[in-house]
C-alpha positions, 0 to 999 in steps of 0.5 A, spaced: 955 809 234 956 800 232 961 798 227 954 796 223 950 803 223 955 806 216 955 799 212 946 799 213 946 806 211 950 804 204 946 798 203 939 803 205 942 808 200 943 802 195 937 800 196 934 806 194 938 807 188 937 801 185 929 802 187 930 809 183 933 806 176 927 800 177 922 805 176 925 808 170 923 805 162 927 800 160 932 801 155 939 799 154 943 804 158 938 803 164 938 796 165 945 796 165 945 802 170 939 797 175 944 790 174 950 795 176 946 798 182 944 790 184 952 788 184 953 794 189 947 792 193 947 785 194 956 786 196 953 792 201 948 787 203 953 781 206 958 786 208 952 789 212 949 782 215 956 780 216 957 785 221 951 785 223 951 778 225 957 779 229 954 785 233 948 781 235 948 774 234 956 774 236 957 769 229 963 769 225 961 768 217 966 769 211 963 769 205 957 772 202 954 765 201 957 764 209 953 770 211 946 768 208 946 761 211 947 764 218 942 768 217 937 762 215 939 759 222 939 764 226 932 766 223 934 773 221 932 770 215 926 766 212 930 761 207 929 761 200 933 760 195 933 766 192 939 770 196 944 764 194 941 765 187 942 773 187 949 770 189 950 766 183 947 772 179 952 776 181 957 773 180 956 771 173 954 778 172 960 781 174 965 776 170 961 775 164 957 780 159 952 777 154 945 781 152 941 774 154 944 773 161 943 782 162 936 780 160 935 775 164 938 778 170 934 784 169 928 781 169 929 778 176 932 785 179 924 786 182 924 780 186 932 782 188 930 789 191 924 786 195 929 781 199 934 788 199 929 791 203 927 786 207 934 785 209 935 793 210 929 793 216 931 787 219 938 790 220 935 797 222 932 793 228 936 792 235 
């Protein structure tokens, strides 16, 4: 088993949990839960990506943004500003709680989920 397999599996479970909460009727606690699940999925996404890039492509990266940029460069991900925006969005959500910020983050979660699902699919490939 590769080092990436457990991380990819954890990432996949976090994506499923995000999908699950986004299917619920929106209420404050659902919104807040979805944001927390987004934060977890984003953290696992870049850590799984970091391991994938090292094992499959021999590329080292040390931060979320550097891993995303390397994935763009190599072609693991198609370039889109969304990934870098999600990292910024996560950092704001973690460090500042504000109803307007929470609403803005929540609105963007379905698009983030689609990106996570695409990455999860790619990370499962050899």
